[in-house]
C-alpha positions in Angstrom: 19.4 -19.2 -6.9 19.4 -22.9 -7.1 20.9 -24.3 -10.2 19.7 -27.6 -11.9 23.3 -28.2 -13.2 26.4 -28.0 -11.1 28.1 -24.8 -11.8 31.5 -26.3 -12.8 33.1 -27.1 -16.1 33.5 -30.7 -16.8 34.6 -32.6 -20.1 33.7 -36.2 -20.5 34.6 -36.5 -24.1 36.7 -34.7 -26.6 34.8 -31.5 -28.0 32.9 -31.7 -30.2 31.7 -35.3 -29.0 30.5 -38.0 -31.0 26.7 -37.1 -30.6 27.6 -33.5 -31.7 29.6 -34.8 -34.7 26.5 -36.9 -35.8 24.4 -33.9 -35.5 26.6 -31.7 -37.5 26.5 -34.2 -40.3 22.6 -34.1 -40.2 22.7 -30.2 -40.1 24.9 -30.0 -43.2 22.3 -32.1 -45.0 19.4 -30.1 -43.9 20.2 -26.5 -42.8 21.3 -23.6 -45.0 25.1 -22.9 -44.6 24.1 -19.2 -44.3 23.1 -20.0 -40.7 26.7 -20.1 -39.6 27.9 -21.3 -36.3 30.7 -20.4 -33.9 31.1 -23.9 -32.6 29.5 -27.0 -33.7 28.9 -28.2 -30.2 25.0 -29.1 -29.9 23.5 -28.2 -26.5 20.8 -30.2 -24.6 20.2 -28.1 -21.6 21.7 -25.5 -19.2 21.4 -23.8 -15.9 22.9 -20.4 -14.7 26.3 -20.0 -16.6 26.7 -23.6 -17.6 25.5 -25.4 -20.8 25.5 -29.3 -20.9 25.9 -30.5 -24.5 24.5 -33.7 -26.1 27.4 -35.6 -25.1 27.2 -34.8 -21.5 30.0 -32.1 -21.5 29.4 -29.1 -19.1 30.7 -25.9 -20.6 31.3 -22.4 -19.2 29.1 -20.0 -21.2 30.7 -16.5 -21.7 28.3 -15.7 -24.5 24.7 -16.1 -23.5 23.4 -16.6 -26.9 25.0 -13.3 -27.8 23.7 -11.6 -24.6 20.4 -13.1 -24.2 20.4 -15.3 -21.0 21.7 -12.5 -18.8 19.9 -13.9 -15.6 21.0 -17.6 -16.5 20.0 -20.3 -18.5 16.3 -21.9 -18.1 15.7 -19.7 -15.1 13.0 -21.7 -13.2 10.7 -18.7 -12.6 11.0 -17.5 -16.0 10.1 -21.0 -17.4 7.3 -21.2 -14.8 5.8 -17.8 -15.9 5.9 -18.9 -19.5 4.4 -22.3 -19.0 1.5 -20.9 -16.8 0.8 -18.1 -19.5 1.0 -20.9 -22.3 -1.6 -22.9 -20.4 -4.1 -19.9 -20.6 -3.4 -17.9 -23.7 -0.7 -18.0 -26.4 -2.0 -15.6 -29.0 -4.8 -13.1 -29.8 -2.8 -10.3 -31.6 -2.6 -7.2 -29.6 -3.8 -5.0 -32.2 -7.0 -7.2 -32.5 -7.8 -8.2 -28.9 -5.4 -6.8 -26.6 -4.1 -8.2 -23.1 -2.8 -7.1 -19.8 0.7 -8.4 -20.1 1.5 -6.2 -23.2 0.6 -3.2 -21.0 2.4 -4.4 -18.1 5.7 -4.6 -19.9 5.2 -1.2 -21.6 4.6 0.3 -18.1 7.8 -1.3 -16.9 9.9 0.0 -19.8 8.5 3.4 -19.0 9.8 3.0 -15.4 13.3 1.7 -16.1 14.4 3.4 -19.3 16.1 6.8 -18.8 14.3 10.0 -18.6 11.3 11.3 -16.3 9.1 12.3 -19.1 6.0 10.4 -20.5 7.0 7.5 -22.3 5.2 5.0 -24.6 6.3 1.7 -26.1 5.6 -0.6 -29.0 6.6 -4.5 -28.7 7.8 -6.6 -31.5 9.9 -9.7 -32.2 13.6 -9.0 -32.5 16.2 -6.4 -32.2 16.3 -5.7 -36.0 12.4 -5.1 -36.0 12.9 -2.6 -33.1 15.3 -0.7 -35.0 13.3 -0.6 -38.2 10.3 0.6 -36.2 12.5 3.2 -34.5 13.4 4.4 -37.9 10.0 4.6 -39.2 9.0 6.5 -35.9 11.7 9.0 -36.2 10.9 9.6 -39.8 7.2 10.0 -39.1 7.7 12.4 -36.3 10.4 14.7 -37.8 9.2 14.5 -41.6 13.0 13.9 -42.4 14.4 10.7 -44.2 18.1 10.6 -43.2 19.3 8.3 -40.7 22.8 8.4 -39.2 24.6 5.2 -37.5 28.1 5.1 -36.4 31.3 3.3 -37.8 31.6 -0.2 -36.2 27.8 -0.4 -35.3 25.7 -3.5 -35.8 22.0 -2.9 -35.9 20.6 -6.0 -37.5 20.3 -8.4 -40.4 17.1 -7.2 -42.3 17.7 -5.1 -45.4 17.2 -1.9 -43.8 19.2 -2.6 -40.6 22.0 -4.3 -42.6 22.3 -1.1 -44.4 23.0 0.7 -41.0 25.4 -2.1 -40.0 29.2 -1.1 -40.6 30.8 -4.2 -41.4 30.3 -5.7 -45.1 31.5 -9.1 -44.3 29.7 -11.5 -43.6 26.3 -9.8 -43.0 25.9 -7.6 -46.1 28.2 -9.3 -48.8 26.0 -10.0 -51.8 22.7 -8.8 -50.3 22.0 -5.5 -51.9 20.8 -3.2 -52.9 20.2 -1.3 -49.8 18.0 1.6 -49.0 19.1 4.9 -49.3 19.3 8.1 -47.0 21.4 6.0 -44.4 24.9 7.2 -43.6 27.7 5.8 -41.3 29.8 8.4 -39.4 33.1 8.4 -37.5 32.5 7.6 -33.8 34.8 7.6 -30.9 37.1 4.6 -30.6 39.6 5.6 -27.8 42.0 2.6 -28.3 42.5 3.6 -32.0 41.8 7.2 -32.4 43.2 8.6 -29.2 40.8 11.5 -29.1 38.8 12.8 -26.3 35.2 12.5 -26.3 34.7 16.2 -27.3 37.3 15.8 -30.1 35.7 12.7 -31.3 32.3 14.4 -31.2 33.5 17.3 -33.1 34.7 14.9 -35.9 31.4 13.2 -36.1 29.5 16.5 -36.1 31.8 17.9 -38.9 31.1 14.9 -41.0 27.5 15.2 -40.6 27.4 18.9 -41.4 29.9 18.6 -44.4 28.8 15.3 -46.0 25.0 15.1 -45.0 23.5 18.3 -43.7 22.2 18.3 -40.1 18.7 19.7 -41.5 18.2 16.5 -43.4 18.8 14.2 -40.4 15.8 12.5 -38.7 17.8 10.4 -36.3 21.2 9.7 -34.8 21.4 5.9 -33.9 24.2 4.8 -31.5 24.8 1.8 -29.4 26.2 3.3 -26.1 28.6 0.4 -25.9 29.1 -1.4 -29.4 28.8 -5.1 -29.0 29.5 -6.7 -32.4 31.8 -3.7 -33.0 34.2 -4.9 -30.3 33.0 -3.6 -26.9 33.8 -0.1 -28.1 32.9 2.5 -25.3 33.1 6.1 -26.5 35.3 8.4 -24.5 33.6 10.6 -21.7 31.7 13.5 -23.1 31.3 12.2 -26.6 27.6 11.3 -26.4 26.9 14.5 -24.2 28.2 16.7 -27.2 26.4 14.6 -29.8 23.0 15.0 -27.7 23.5 18.6 -27.6 23.9 18.7 -31.3 21.0 16.6 -31.9 18.7 19.1 -29.9 20.1 22.0 -31.4 19.2 20.5 -34.8 16.0 18.8 -34.3 17.5 15.3 -34.6 16.2 12.4 -32.5 18.8 10.7 -30.5 18.2 6.9 -30.5 20.2 4.6 -28.2 20.2 1.1 -29.5 20.3 -1.0 -26.3 19.5 -4.5 -27.7 23.0 -5.9 -26.5 23.8 -3.7 -23.7 20.7 -2.9 -22.3 18.5 -4.8 -19.5 21.1 -5.0 -16.7 23.9 -6.2 -18.5 26.3 -3.4 -17.9 25.5 -2.9 -14.3 22.8 -0.4 -15.1 19.5 -1.0 -16.7 20.7 0.6 -19.9 24.2 1.5 -20.8 23.5 4.9 -21.9 23.5 5.4 -18.1 27.3 5.3 -18.0 27.5 8.3 -20.2 26.9 11.2 -18.0 23.2 11.7 -17.9 22.5 11.7 -21.6 18.7 10.9 -22.2 17.6 9.4 -25.4 14.6 10.4 -27.3 14.0 6.6 -28.2 15.4 3.3 -26.9 15.6 -0.1 -28.6 15.6 -3.1 -26.2 15.7 -6.8 -26.9 17.9 -9.8 -26.1 18.0 -10.0 -22.5 14.5 -8.7 -21.9 12.6 -11.9 -22.0 15.3 -14.6 -20.7 15.5 -16.3 -24.0 11.8 -15.8 -25.4 11.5 -13.6 -28.5 10.6 -10.1 -27.6 12.0 -6.4 -28.2 10.7 -3.1 -27.9 10.8 0.7 -28.8 10.4 2.9 -25.9 10.4 6.7 -26.2 8.8 10.2 -25.7 5.3 9.8 -25.8 4.9 12.5 -28.6 7.4 10.9 -30.8 5.9 7.4 -30.4 2.4 8.7 -30.8 3.3 10.6 -34.1 2.5 7.3 -35.9 -1.1 6.8 -37.2 -2.8 3.8 -35.6 -2.1 0.6 -37.8 1.5 2.2 -38.9 3.4 0.0 -36.6 2.7 -3.5 -35.3 3.1 -7.1 -36.4 1.4 -10.5 -35.8 3.6 -11.9 -33.1 5.0 -8.8 -31.4 4.6 -8.8 -27.7 2.8 -12.1 -27.6 1.4 -13.3 -24.2 4.1 -16.0 -23.4 7.1 -13.8 -24.2 5.5 -10.9 -22.3 5.0 -13.0 -19.3 8.5 -14.1 -19.5 9.9 -10.5 -19.5 7.8 -9.6 -16.6 9.4 -12.2 -14.6 12.8 -11.2 -15.9 12.3 -7.6 -14.5 11.2 -8.8 -11.2 14.1 -11.1 -10.8 16.5 -8.6 -11.6 15.1 -6.1 -9.1 14.5 -8.7 -6.3 18.1 -10.5 -6.7 20.0 -7.2 -7.1 21.2 -8.1 -10.4 22.4 -4.8 -11.3 24.9 -5.1 -8.5 25.8 -8.6 -9.7 26.7 -7.3 -13.1 29.1 -4.8 -11.3 30.5 -7.8 -9.6 31.2 -9.6 -12.7 33.0 -6.5 -14.0 35.2 -6.2 -11.0 35.9 -10.0 -11.1 36.7 -10.2 -14.7 38.8 -7.0 -14.9 40.7 -7.8 -11.6 41.4 -11.3 -13.1 42.7 -10.0 -16.6 43.2 -6.5 -16.3 47.2 -7.2 -16.5 46.8 -9.0 -19.8 48.1 -6.3 -21.9 51.4 -6.3 -19.8 51.5 -10.1 -19.9 50.5 -11.0 -23.5 51.9 -9.2 -26.4 48.9 -10.0 -28.6 46.7 -8.1 -26.1 46.4 -4.5 -26.8 43.6 -3.5 -24.5 40.8 -5.2 -21.9 37.7 -3.1 -21.6 34.3 -3.2 -20.9 31.3 -2.6 -18.3 29.4 -5.0 -16.2 29.1 -8.5 -17.9 30.1 -7.0 -21.3 34.0 -7.3 -21.7 36.1 -6.9 -24.9 39.8 -8.0 -25.2 41.3 -6.4 -28.3 44.1 -8.7 -29.9 46.8 -7.2 -31.8 50.1 -7.9 -33.6 52.7 -7.7 -30.7 54.4 -4.2 -30.8 51.6 -2.7 -33.0 47.9 -1.8 -32.8 47.2 -3.7 -36.0 44.3 -6.1 -35.6 45.2 -9.8 -35.2 42.2 -12.0 -36.2 44.5 -15.1 -36.5 45.1 -14.8 -32.8 41.3 -14.6 -32.1 40.7 -17.8 -34.1 43.3 -19.6 -32.4 42.1 -18.5 -28.8 38.3 -19.4 -29.7 39.3 -22.8 -31.1 41.3 -23.4 -27.9 38.4 -22.2 -25.6 35.6 -24.3 -27.3 37.8 -27.5 -27.3 38.4 -26.9 -23.6 34.9 -26.3 -22.6 34.6 -22.4 -22.6 32.1 -20.6 -25.1 33.4 -17.2 -25.8 32.6 -14.8 -28.7 34.5 -13.0 -31.6 33.9 -9.3 -32.3 35.3 -6.2 -34.0 35.3 -4.9 -37.4 38.6 -6.7 -37.9 37.5 -9.9 -36.2 40.1 -9.1 -33.5 38.1 -8.7 -30.3 37.4 -11.5 -27.9 34.1 -10.8 -26.4 32.6 -12.1 -23.1 28.8 -11.6 -22.3 28.4 -14.0 -19.5 25.4 -14.3 -17.2 25.4 -11.9 -14.3 24.8 -14.9 -12.0 28.3 -16.5 -13.1 30.2 -17.2 -10.0 33.7 -15.9 -9.4 35.1 -19.3 -9.4 33.6 -19.9 -12.9 35.1 -16.6 -14.3 38.8 -17.8 -12.8 38.4 -21.2 -14.3 37.3 -19.7 -17.8 40.2 -17.1 -17.6 42.7 -19.8 -16.9 41.6 -21.7 -20.0 41.8 -18.5 -22.0 45.3 -17.6 -20.6 46.5 -21.1 -21.6 45.5 -20.3 -25.2 47.2 -16.8 -25.1 50.4 -18.5 -23.7 50.6 -20.7 -26.9 50.6 -17.8 -29.3 
């Protein structure tokens, strides 16, 4: 594709520059501090894998707004599709007077989500809203109330989804009380537990049976690759055993693909890396519309249709402009072979930094799939988390023109979620900057 910004890192001021500093002063005076920011660098425009700040600095973006701009910043075809739709129709509300775009997105989701059964979808605004609706649908279908999620999970920031999210700080602190009938259970975390997939699944199942009761559970929610939890990939066989347990006990298996889905991991959905496991429901968001607000719940038609008309929906969910953008995103991914490009990104990054655990004492493990990579930082000679090292690395990266992300329940995982169109040269440059930071620790 053609890029409107040269795909190179270029610094023309110190970071943050004077215009960013001035904007930060205005922000402090007018924006709630609860909307925290990783780096107080204010952006003006972007293209591909490069962001340009208000001072003219060009930064390599390894974050994509936490996995949203998978196909690149300000993709011209997505922008054109949204603009064309905005000139025709911006809103009617699908549940009042419907429109074709919503139907076309639902048709596409039925095509690309795992499983060859009949599927239906509902479109909403955000990942958290998708998870909330999946909970409602699962409870309505099963007649049960209990929802199970995994340790280290992140499912959102609404009251319900915060209660399903593992880490208490900063998302949940002081925000309760939370809804009941929500349980967090042990997961598979190979770097930390050393268990096989089958052993970890047995531990999870034992916890459900002895602490909750399988007959009480409506749905088992899982991120097939945990994002905010630290790019945690359960051991092979884990989800296959969990899915068998769910089927045997009338429990719906829900794949939360909000961060890992829509081509990010080299497959349409990250559950595809887990040996043919087919979810009953899938949640999608983030990368689905190239930066426009859109999310979805897709699943078995009998499950999705268990809800009475009017039981799910919302004013802006699946609005005409966001759905037009999503249709362009689907077309671009297929036409430009972006699943293969995500696989290229994985090969390039892991080929470049796979030896970091041998070279740097603070690196415990490098892991990931596609354009979703985690570097777990530890205190040298141990597996103890090292959040101070992560803070130092992120500070070094941002001041040198590389935007990376934090992750992990102990704030000790360096997370990369770059666009799948990022070049090998940009990857090499960004990793060089990060290596400089690692060498100073």
